[in-house]
C-alpha positions as CSV (number, residue, x, y, z in Angstrom):
1,M,0.0,0.0,0.0
2,G,2.4,2.6,1.2
3,K,5.3,3.7,-1.0
4,L,6.7,6.6,1.0
5,G,6.4,8.4,4.3
6,I,4.2,7.3,7.2
7,E,2.2,4.8,5.1
8,H,5.3,2.9,4.1
9,Y,6.8,3.1,7.6
10,Y,3.7,1.6,9.2
11,E,2.7,-0.6,6.4
12,D,2.3,-3.7,8.6
13,L,-0.2,-1.9,10.9
14,L,-2.2,-0.3,8.1
15,H,-2.4,-3.2,5.7
16,G,-4.0,-5.9,7.9
17,K,-4.1,-9.5,6.7
18,T,-5.7,-11.0,3.6
19,G,-8.5,-13.6,4.2
20,Y,-8.9,-16.8,2.2
21,E,-11.0,-19.9,2.0
22,T,-10.3,-23.5,0.7
23,V,-13.2,-25.0,-1.2
24,E,-14.0,-28.3,-3.0
25,V,-15.4,-28.1,-6.5
26,N,-17.0,-30.6,-8.9
27,S,-16.0,-31.3,-12.5
28,H,-18.0,-28.3,-13.6
29,G,-16.1,-25.9,-11.3
30,R,-19.0,-25.4,-8.9
31,V,-18.3,-25.2,-5.2
32,V,-19.4,-28.3,-3.4
33,R,-18.4,-27.4,0.1
34,T,-16.1,-25.1,2.0
35,L,-13.2,-27.0,3.6
36,S,-11.7,-24.0,5.6
37,Y,-12.1,-20.3,5.9
38,V,-9.8,-17.7,7.3
39,P,-11.4,-14.3,7.6
40,P,-9.6,-11.1,6.7
41,V,-8.2,-9.0,9.4
42,A,-8.7,-5.2,8.9
43,G,-5.7,-3.0,9.2
44,K,-5.5,-0.5,12.0
45,D,-6.1,3.2,11.6
46,L,-3.4,5.7,12.7
47,K,-3.9,9.1,14.2
48,L,-1.0,11.4,13.6
49,T,0.5,14.3,15.7
50,I,0.0,16.6,12.7
51,D,-2.4,19.5,13.3
52,I,-3.9,19.8,9.9
53,N,-4.9,23.4,10.4
54,L,-1.4,24.3,11.4
55,Q,0.0,22.3,8.6
56,L,-2.1,24.2,6.0
57,Y,-1.3,27.5,7.7
58,A,2.5,26.8,7.6
59,Q,2.2,25.7,4.0
60,K,0.4,29.0,3.1
61,L,3.2,31.0,4.7
62,L,5.6,29.7,2.0
63,T,3.4,30.9,-0.9
64,L,3.2,34.5,-2.1
65,Q,0.8,36.3,-4.3
66,Q,2.7,38.6,-6.7
67,K,1.8,40.6,-9.8
68,D,3.6,39.4,-12.9
69,P,5.4,42.5,-14.3
70,T,4.8,41.3,-17.9
71,T,1.1,40.3,-17.8
72,G,0.0,42.3,-14.8
73,L,-1.8,39.2,-13.5
74,M,-1.5,37.9,-9.9
75,V,0.5,34.7,-9.8
76,T,1.4,32.4,-7.0
77,K,5.1,32.2,-6.1
78,V,6.2,29.2,-4.1
79,R,9.1,29.8,-1.8
80,R,11.7,27.0,-1.5
81,G,12.4,25.8,1.9
82,A,11.0,23.9,4.9
83,I,9.2,24.4,8.2
84,V,9.1,22.1,11.1
85,A,6.8,22.8,14.1
86,M,7.3,20.5,17.1
87,N,6.1,20.1,20.7
88,P,9.5,20.2,22.4
89,K,8.1,18.5,25.5
90,N,7.7,15.1,23.7
91,G,9.0,15.4,20.1
92,A,5.5,15.4,18.5
93,I,5.6,16.9,15.0
94,L,2.7,19.4,14.7
95,A,3.5,20.5,11.1
96,M,6.1,19.6,8.6
97,V,6.2,21.5,5.3
98,S,8.4,21.1,2.3
99,S,8.1,23.6,-0.4
100,P,7.5,23.3,-3.3
101,S,5.6,20.2,-3.0
102,Y,3.4,18.3,-5.5
103,N,-0.1,17.0,-5.8
104,P,-0.2,13.3,-4.7
105,N,-3.5,12.8,-6.6
106,L,-1.4,12.7,-9.7
107,F,-0.2,9.3,-8.7
108,V,-3.5,7.7,-7.7
109,N,-4.5,6.3,-11.1
110,G,-1.0,6.3,-12.6
111,I,0.9,9.5,-13.5
112,S,1.5,10.4,-17.1
113,S,5.1,10.3,-18.4
114,K,4.9,14.0,-19.2
115,A,3.9,15.0,-15.7
116,Y,6.4,12.6,-14.0
117,A,9.2,14.0,-16.2
118,A,8.2,17.5,-15.2
119,L,8.5,16.5,-11.5
120,L,11.9,14.8,-12.0
121,N,13.4,17.6,-14.1
122,D,12.0,20.5,-12.1
123,P,15.0,22.5,-10.8
124,A,13.1,23.2,-7.6
125,H,13.1,19.5,-6.8
126,P,9.5,19.2,-5.5
127,L,9.8,15.4,-4.9
128,I,12.4,15.9,-2.1
129,N,11.0,16.2,1.4
130,R,13.3,19.1,2.4
131,A,12.3,18.9,6.1
132,T,14.0,15.5,6.5
133,L,16.2,15.2,3.4
134,G,17.2,18.7,2.5
135,L,20.9,19.3,3.4
136,Y,22.0,22.8,4.4
137,P,24.9,24.2,6.4
138,P,23.2,24.9,9.7
139,G,24.8,28.2,10.1
140,S,24.6,30.1,13.3
141,T,21.6,28.1,14.6
142,V,24.2,25.7,16.1
143,K,25.9,28.4,18.3
144,P,23.8,27.6,21.4
145,E,24.9,24.0,21.2
146,L,28.5,24.9,20.6
147,A,28.3,27.3,23.6
148,I,27.0,24.4,25.8
149,A,30.0,22.3,24.7
150,G,32.4,25.1,25.4
151,L,30.9,25.8,28.9
152,T,30.8,22.2,29.9
153,T,34.3,21.4,28.8
154,G,35.8,24.5,30.3
155,V,36.9,26.0,26.9
156,I,34.9,29.1,28.0
157,T,33.2,30.3,31.1
158,V,30.4,32.8,31.7
159,N,33.1,35.4,32.3
160,T,35.1,34.8,29.1
161,I,35.4,38.1,27.2
162,R,36.6,38.4,23.6
163,N,37.6,41.5,21.7
164,D,38.2,40.6,18.0
165,H,37.9,43.6,15.8
166,G,36.2,42.1,12.7
167,W,38.4,39.0,12.2
168,W,40.0,36.1,13.9
169,R,43.1,34.1,13.0
170,I,44.5,30.8,14.3
171,P,46.9,31.7,17.2
172,N,50.6,31.9,16.4
173,S,50.0,31.3,12.7
174,K,49.8,33.2,9.4
175,S,46.4,31.6,8.5
176,R,43.7,33.3,6.6
177,K,41.5,35.8,8.4
178,F,38.2,34.4,9.5
179,R,35.9,37.4,9.4
180,D,32.9,38.6,11.3
181,D,29.7,39.8,9.5
182,R,30.4,43.3,10.9
183,V,33.6,44.9,9.6
184,Q,34.4,46.7,12.8
185,G,33.7,43.7,14.9
186,F,32.4,43.7,18.5
187,D,33.9,44.8,21.8
188,N,33.7,43.1,25.2
189,V,31.8,40.0,24.0
190,D,30.7,37.5,26.6
191,I,28.7,34.4,26.0
192,Y,25.4,36.3,26.2
193,K,26.4,38.9,23.7
194,A,28.0,36.2,21.5
195,I,24.6,34.5,21.1
196,E,22.6,37.7,21.1
197,D,24.5,39.3,18.2
198,S,25.7,36.0,16.7
199,V,29.4,37.0,17.0
200,N,31.3,34.8,14.6
201,T,34.8,35.6,16.0
202,Y,33.7,34.4,19.5
203,F,32.7,31.0,18.1
204,Y,35.7,30.6,15.9
205,Q,37.7,30.6,19.1
206,V,35.2,28.2,20.8
207,A,35.5,25.8,17.9
208,Y,39.3,26.1,17.9
209,G,39.4,25.5,21.6
210,L,37.2,22.4,21.4
211,G,39.1,20.9,18.5
212,I,37.4,18.7,15.9
213,D,37.3,15.6,18.1
214,R,35.4,17.1,21.0
215,L,33.4,19.3,18.8
216,S,32.0,16.5,16.6
217,M,31.5,14.3,19.7
218,W,29.4,17.0,21.4
219,M,27.4,17.8,18.3
220,T,26.6,14.2,17.8
221,K,25.0,14.3,21.3
222,F,22.6,16.8,19.9
223,G,21.7,14.6,17.0
224,Y,23.9,15.9,14.2
225,G,25.4,13.4,11.8
226,Q,22.7,10.8,12.7
227,H,19.2,9.9,11.7
228,S,16.7,12.1,13.6
229,G,14.7,9.1,14.6
230,I,11.5,10.3,13.0
231,D,9.1,7.6,12.0
232,I,9.6,7.8,8.2
233,N,12.4,6.2,6.2
234,E,13.2,9.4,4.2
235,D,15.5,10.8,6.8
236,S,19.1,11.9,6.1
237,T,21.9,11.9,8.5
238,G,23.5,15.0,7.1
239,N,27.2,15.3,7.7
240,M,29.0,15.9,11.1
241,P,32.6,15.9,9.9
242,T,35.4,14.1,11.7
243,R,39.0,13.3,11.0
244,A,38.1,9.9,9.7
245,W,35.4,11.3,7.4
246,K,37.8,13.7,5.7
247,M,40.4,11.1,5.2
248,A,37.9,8.7,3.7
249,R,36.3,11.4,1.6
250,F,39.3,13.4,0.4
251,H,42.3,11.3,1.4
252,R,43.7,14.2,3.3
253,P,44.3,14.8,7.0
254,W,42.2,17.1,9.1
255,M,43.6,20.6,9.5
256,Q,43.0,23.2,12.2
257,G,41.6,25.5,9.5
258,D,38.9,22.9,8.9
259,T,37.6,23.2,12.4
260,V,37.3,27.0,12.6
261,P,34.3,27.4,10.2
262,L,32.4,24.7,12.1
263,G,32.1,27.2,14.9
264,I,29.5,29.1,12.8
265,G,27.9,26.0,11.2
266,Q,29.8,26.2,8.0
267,G,32.6,24.2,6.4
268,Y,31.9,20.5,5.8
269,W,28.9,20.5,8.2
270,T,25.4,19.9,6.8
271,A,22.1,19.2,8.5
272,T,18.4,18.8,7.8
273,P,15.7,21.1,9.2
274,I,14.4,18.2,11.4
275,Q,17.9,17.8,12.9
276,I,18.1,21.5,13.7
277,A,14.7,21.3,15.3
278,K,15.7,18.3,17.4
279,A,18.9,19.9,18.6
280,T,17.0,23.1,19.6
281,S,14.5,20.9,21.5
282,V,17.4,19.5,23.5
283,V,18.3,23.0,24.6
284,A,14.6,23.8,25.3
285,E,14.3,20.7,27.5
286,D,17.6,21.1,29.4
287,G,19.3,18.1,27.8
288,I,16.4,15.7,27.4
289,E,16.5,14.4,23.8
290,H,13.0,13.4,22.6
291,R,12.5,11.4,19.5
292,P,10.7,13.4,16.7
293,H,7.6,11.4,15.7
294,L,4.4,11.6,13.7
295,L,2.4,8.7,15.2
296,K,0.1,9.6,18.0
297,D,-2.5,6.9,18.4
298,I,-3.2,3.4,17.0
299,I,-7.0,2.8,16.4
300,D,-8.1,-0.8,16.4
301,G,-11.9,-0.9,16.0
302,K,-13.3,1.0,19.0
303,T,-10.0,0.9,20.8
304,Q,-7.6,3.9,20.6
305,Q,-4.2,3.3,22.0
306,P,-1.8,6.2,22.6
307,V,1.8,5.6,21.4
308,T,4.8,6.6,23.4
309,F,8.4,6.8,22.0
310,A,11.4,6.2,24.1
311,D,13.8,9.2,24.6
312,F,17.4,9.2,23.5
313,K,20.1,9.3,26.2
314,P,20.0,12.7,27.9
315,L,22.9,15.1,28.2
316,S,23.1,14.6,31.9
317,S,26.7,15.9,32.2
318,V,25.6,19.5,31.5
319,P,25.0,21.6,34.6
320,Q,21.6,23.2,34.9
321,K,23.2,26.7,35.1
322,D,24.7,26.2,31.7
323,W,21.3,25.5,30.1
324,A,20.0,28.7,31.8
325,I,22.9,30.7,30.4
326,I,22.3,29.6,26.8
327,K,18.5,30.0,26.9
328,K,19.0,33.6,28.3
329,G,21.3,34.3,25.4
330,M,18.6,33.0,23.0
331,E,16.0,35.2,24.6
332,L,18.3,38.2,24.0
333,V,18.4,37.3,20.3
334,V,14.7,38.2,20.0
335,E,14.7,41.0,22.6
336,K,17.6,43.1,21.2
337,G,19.7,40.9,19.0
338,T,19.7,39.7,15.4
339,A,15.9,38.9,15.4
340,R,14.7,41.9,17.5
341,K,12.8,43.6,14.7
342,M,10.8,40.5,13.9
343,F,9.6,39.9,17.5
344,Q,8.5,43.3,18.7
345,N,5.5,43.7,21.0
346,M,5.1,39.9,21.5
347,K,2.6,38.7,24.1
348,F,4.9,35.9,25.2
349,Q,8.7,35.4,25.6
350,V,10.5,33.7,22.7
351,A,14.0,32.1,22.8
352,G,15.6,31.7,19.3
353,K,18.6,31.8,17.1
354,T,19.0,33.1,13.6
355,G,21.3,31.6,11.1
356,T,22.7,32.6,7.7
357,S,24.5,29.8,5.8
358,Q,26.7,30.5,2.8
359,V,26.4,28.3,-0.3
360,Y,29.9,29.2,-1.7
361,S,33.2,30.3,-0.2
362,L,34.8,33.8,-0.4
363,T,38.5,34.6,-0.5
364,D,40.1,37.0,1.9
365,T,39.7,39.9,-0.6
366,E,36.1,39.1,-1.6
367,H,33.0,40.6,0.0
368,Y,29.5,39.2,-0.3
369,N,26.8,41.3,-2.0
370,A,23.4,39.7,-2.4
371,N,22.5,42.2,-5.1
372,E,25.5,41.1,-7.3
373,V,25.0,37.3,-7.2
374,T,22.5,35.1,-8.9
375,E,19.8,33.6,-6.8
376,H,21.3,30.1,-6.5
377,F,24.4,31.7,-4.9
378,K,22.5,33.7,-2.3
379,D,22.7,32.7,1.3
380,H,20.1,30.5,3.0
381,A,18.1,32.1,5.8
382,L,17.4,30.0,9.0
383,F,15.7,30.5,12.3
384,T,15.0,28.1,15.1
385,G,13.3,28.9,18.4
386,F,10.7,28.0,21.0
387,A,8.0,29.7,23.1
388,P,7.1,30.5,25.8
389,A,10.7,30.6,26.7
390,D,10.3,29.5,30.3
391,D,7.9,26.6,29.6
392,P,7.9,25.9,25.8
393,S,5.0,24.2,24.1
394,I,5.9,25.1,20.5
395,L,9.2,24.9,18.7
396,V,9.7,26.1,15.1
397,T,12.6,25.7,12.7
398,V,12.5,27.5,9.3
399,V,14.9,27.2,6.4
400,L,14.4,29.5,3.4
401,E,16.6,28.5,0.5
402,H,18.5,31.5,-0.8
403,G,16.5,33.7,1.5
404,G,19.3,36.0,2.6
405,W,20.1,37.0,6.2
406,G,18.7,34.7,8.9
407,W,16.3,37.2,10.3
408,H,14.3,36.8,7.0
409,A,13.2,33.4,8.3
410,A,12.2,34.7,11.7
411,P,8.7,36.1,10.8
412,F,7.6,32.6,9.6
413,A,8.4,31.1,13.0
414,R,6.8,34.1,14.8
415,D,3.6,33.7,12.9
416,I,3.4,30.0,13.6
417,M,4.1,30.6,17.3
418,E,1.3,33.2,17.5
419,Y,-1.1,30.9,15.6
420,V,-0.5,28.1,18.1
421,L,-0.4,30.2,21.3
422,L,-2.8,33.0,20.6
423,K,-5.2,31.9,17.8
424,P,-5.5,28.1,18.1
425,T,-9.2,28.1,17.0
426,L,-8.5,29.4,13.4
427,R,-9.7,27.2,10.6
428,P,-8.4,27.2,7.1
429,Q,-10.5,28.7,4.3
430,A,-11.8,26.4,1.5
431,D,-9.2,27.7,-1.0
432,E,-6.4,26.7,1.5
433,L,-7.2,23.1,1.0
434,V,-5.7,23.1,-2.4
435,Q,-2.1,21.8,-2.5
436,Q,0.1,24.3,-4.2
437,P,1.8,22.6,-7.2
438,S,5.4,22.9,-8.2
439,P,5.6,25.7,-10.7
440,S,6.6,23.4,-13.6
441,L,3.4,21.4,-13.2
442,A,1.1,24.4,-13.2
443,D,0.3,24.0,-16.9
444,L,0.1,20.2,-16.9
445,T,-2.8,19.6,-14.5
446,K,-5.7,21.5,-12.9
447,M,-5.3,21.1,-9.2
448,S,-8.0,19.5,-7.3
449,P,-8.5,19.5,-3.5
450,V,-6.4,16.9,-1.7
451,A,-7.9,14.8,1.1
452,T,-6.3,16.2,4.2
453,T,-8.7,15.2,6.9
454,T,-7.4,11.8,7.4
455,A,-4.2,11.0,9.3
456,T,-2.4,9.1,6.5
457,S,-3.2,11.6,3.7
458,A,-2.1,14.6,5.8
459,S,1.3,13.0,6.3
460,A,1.7,11.8,2.8
461,K,1.6,15.3,1.5
462,A,4.8,16.2,3.3
463,D,6.9,13.7,1.4
């Protein structure tokens, strides 16, 4: 039955068992008697954690209505990226959007070769579930986790102050300059300000102090470089680089200069949006690592059985005071830091972290200018955060492909948090029930409403 996603993962539960009977027939093929009968066993129904109204709302956030400058007509622009909304208390996925997507109804009665070719050749890759398979440099979203590693290992303390005026260099070397995003740099940077203003030079030093062995070991504890554990098979491990990985991949030894960009989530490091969400939830839960999951209940006839998932091993070695330090820094991000303009006049406290991930490298003499590069060379915009900060019930991770600075992704997370915490009774309008197609399929098929009221169809859309 199931080919992908939740239906494939839980095929055995959904499918049931086929019944049969053994009969005796005469020479004319007529049944004389029944020798045995085994009745069919109906498959079980599954109830998912997905909130269909939130799913549709998040999906709508990634579509824009714009006027075509040539025709003057309003057209729908689908933004490329992914949104993951999670309950950080238990890992339940409340919404998981990959954009652009496709209409699964195309496959019900057999898809035409023309439509399938359009999907396969679409440069926007609508068949990829970006939430669990999309690989991106995590950028500065990983700085809270790196700070935890630095504090716990003694590489930094709450009193550590840095003054690097716009760039940092490997000590006692003539290495290249690793630059900050602000030319003049930052003065008197402690751990709070380092997270608040996302000070790159501070975290270059943290990464250097940790070294690749400790850094990769600690980030693995947060789930990087591993399957997230979500209950679908389409789940990438991303890449948490190590010495052994580089030797196997490039046949070259690990260099100190390879470690430094990992301090800002760049270099060889790649992650999926679900991994970033999971790592953020570990911070939100003070070291408890819940398994992200989509299954909520198993329904067998009139019996509805809740499903629980075992947690991963907690980060018990981290002192409670260190979690408090990091979460305070993340609160400052939205109060007066890199996301302050996006979270003004909020009715609840948010803790978050912006991230801007480069898709190509710059030399020492080059400077990035978004207005001078083509779209596929523009930075990715990321944001991850949770609310309310002191007792979080909603966590949102957003990745906008080639979206620019990280704060561009913050409004999407803010809107979802407000939707969940302040306006939970909103219902989607009728026109929101239409799955937005990939742009290349717009002229191949007239879109029809997708069944989104059942648990299995709601999850299948995300794949």
